[in-house]
C-alpha positions as CSV (number, residue, x, y, z in Angstrom):
1,M,5.6,42.9,-2.0
2,K,6.3,41.1,1.4
3,P,2.9,38.4,1.6
4,T,0.5,39.3,4.5
5,I,-0.4,35.7,5.0
6,G,-1.1,35.7,9.2
7,I,2.9,34.9,9.8
8,S,5.4,37.2,11.3
9,D,8.1,38.3,9.2
10,R,10.5,36.4,11.9
11,G,9.0,33.4,11.2
12,I,8.9,33.8,7.4
13,E,12.5,33.8,7.8
14,E,13.1,31.0,9.8
15,I,10.1,28.9,7.8
16,T,12.2,29.9,4.2
17,T,15.6,28.9,6.1
18,F,14.6,26.0,6.8
19,L,12.8,25.1,3.5
20,N,16.6,26.4,1.8
21,T,18.0,24.0,3.9
22,L,16.1,21.3,2.5
23,L,16.3,22.4,-1.0
24,A,20.5,21.8,-0.3
25,D,19.9,18.9,0.9
26,E,17.4,17.6,-1.3
27,Y,19.7,18.6,-4.6
28,V,22.9,17.1,-3.6
29,L,20.6,14.2,-2.9
30,Y,19.4,14.7,-6.8
31,T,23.0,15.1,-8.1
32,K,23.9,12.0,-6.0
33,T,20.9,10.6,-7.6
34,R,22.1,11.3,-11.0
35,N,25.6,10.2,-10.2
36,A,24.4,6.8,-9.9
37,H,22.5,6.8,-12.9
38,W,25.1,7.9,-14.9
39,N,27.8,5.7,-13.4
40,V,26.2,2.5,-11.7
41,N,27.7,-0.4,-13.8
42,G,27.3,-4.4,-13.0
43,T,24.6,-7.1,-13.8
44,N,21.9,-5.7,-13.0
45,F,23.0,-2.2,-15.3
46,H,20.3,-1.6,-17.1
47,E,17.6,-2.0,-14.6
48,L,19.1,0.7,-12.4
49,H,20.1,2.6,-14.8
50,T,16.5,2.9,-15.6
51,F,15.5,3.3,-11.5
52,F,17.8,5.6,-10.6
53,G,16.6,7.8,-13.4
54,D,13.0,7.6,-12.2
55,Q,14.5,8.6,-9.0
56,Y,16.2,11.6,-10.2
57,E,13.4,12.8,-12.4
58,A,11.3,13.1,-9.1
59,L,13.8,14.4,-7.1
60,G,14.3,17.6,-9.7
61,G,10.7,17.9,-9.4
62,M,11.0,18.2,-5.6
63,T,13.3,21.0,-5.8
64,D,11.7,22.8,-8.2
65,E,8.5,22.6,-5.6
66,I,10.1,23.3,-2.9
67,A,12.1,26.7,-4.8
68,E,8.6,28.1,-5.7
69,R,7.4,27.5,-2.4
70,I,9.9,29.8,-0.9
71,R,9.3,32.5,-3.3
72,S,5.1,32.5,-2.6
73,L,6.4,32.7,0.9
74,G,8.1,36.6,-0.3
75,H,11.8,35.3,-0.2
76,F,14.3,34.0,-2.9
77,A,15.3,30.4,-3.2
78,L,19.3,29.5,-3.3
79,G,20.6,28.3,-6.8
80,S,24.1,27.7,-6.6
81,L,26.6,24.7,-5.4
82,K,28.7,27.1,-3.5
83,D,25.0,27.8,-0.8
84,F,23.7,24.3,-1.0
85,L,26.8,23.0,-0.1
86,S,27.8,25.3,2.9
87,I,24.4,24.3,4.4
88,T,23.7,20.8,3.4
89,H,23.3,18.1,5.9
90,M,24.5,15.5,3.3
91,G,28.0,14.3,3.0
92,E,29.8,13.9,-0.5
93,E,31.8,10.6,-1.1
94,K,33.3,9.2,-3.9
95,H,32.1,5.4,-5.3
96,D,32.8,2.5,-6.6
97,F,30.0,2.6,-9.2
98,S,30.6,-1.1,-9.9
99,N,29.6,-1.5,-6.0
100,S,25.9,-0.9,-6.7
101,T,25.1,-2.1,-3.3
102,Q,27.3,0.7,-1.2
103,I,25.4,2.9,-3.4
104,I,22.1,2.4,-2.7
105,Q,22.7,2.1,1.0
106,T,24.3,5.5,0.7
107,L,21.4,6.8,-1.1
108,V,19.2,5.3,1.6
109,Q,20.8,6.9,4.2
110,D,20.3,10.3,2.3
111,H,16.7,9.8,2.0
112,E,16.3,9.0,5.8
113,T,18.5,12.0,6.9
114,I,16.0,14.0,5.2
115,I,12.7,12.2,6.5
116,R,14.3,13.0,9.5
117,I,14.7,16.1,9.3
118,I,11.4,16.7,8.2
119,R,9.8,14.9,10.8
120,N,12.4,17.2,13.6
121,D,10.7,20.0,12.0
122,I,6.8,19.2,10.9
123,T,5.4,20.2,14.4
124,P,7.0,23.8,14.6
125,L,6.1,24.8,11.1
126,S,2.1,24.4,12.1
127,D,2.6,24.6,16.4
128,K,5.2,27.5,16.3
129,Y,4.8,29.4,13.3
130,E,0.8,28.4,12.5
131,D,2.3,27.5,9.1
132,F,-0.1,24.7,8.4
133,G,0.6,24.8,4.4
134,T,4.4,24.1,4.5
135,A,3.8,21.7,7.3
136,D,1.3,19.9,4.7
137,F,3.7,20.7,1.8
138,V,6.6,18.8,3.9
139,T,4.5,16.0,4.9
140,G,4.0,15.6,1.7
141,L,7.8,15.4,0.4
142,M,8.3,13.5,3.6
143,K,6.3,10.8,2.2
144,Q,7.5,10.4,-1.4
145,H,11.1,10.0,0.4
146,E,9.1,7.3,2.3
147,K,8.3,5.8,-0.5
148,M,11.4,6.1,-2.5
149,T,13.3,4.5,0.4
150,W,11.6,1.5,0.1
151,M,11.8,1.0,-3.6
152,L,15.4,1.9,-2.9
153,R,15.9,-1.3,0.0
154,A,14.3,-3.5,-2.3
155,F,17.3,-4.2,-4.3
156,L,19.1,-4.7,-1.0
157,N,16.6,-7.6,0.1
């Protein structure tokens, strides 16, 4: 049964397409952060290992919330790596995991990419589609990414 929540079918289709792309971006960032957690080396190994663990757990929760938002709008969330990689804005890099600075810089850039994408789409979500729930939801995600980026940058200074 389709939701009848005051947003056109076309609007819901466009919103869930945006959310599925965001889900792909988040999942790729989650995977990169988990990879950093598993493979980081160096003198501050324990601190970074723990820090990356906290971040990937938060990102895992965020991906789950995005998928549930998609489902609440009556669509299916993507769930395969093939689908995620076909639509993500994120690139895949190979890292020297003894270079924590390079890893952190990449994660900062990816978080900032997601922040810019969300910031760009908040207004259409609320103004064009009058989907204030999704606009509020992604605003919360953006704030989480801003905080995570701040924490990552603290390791670079």
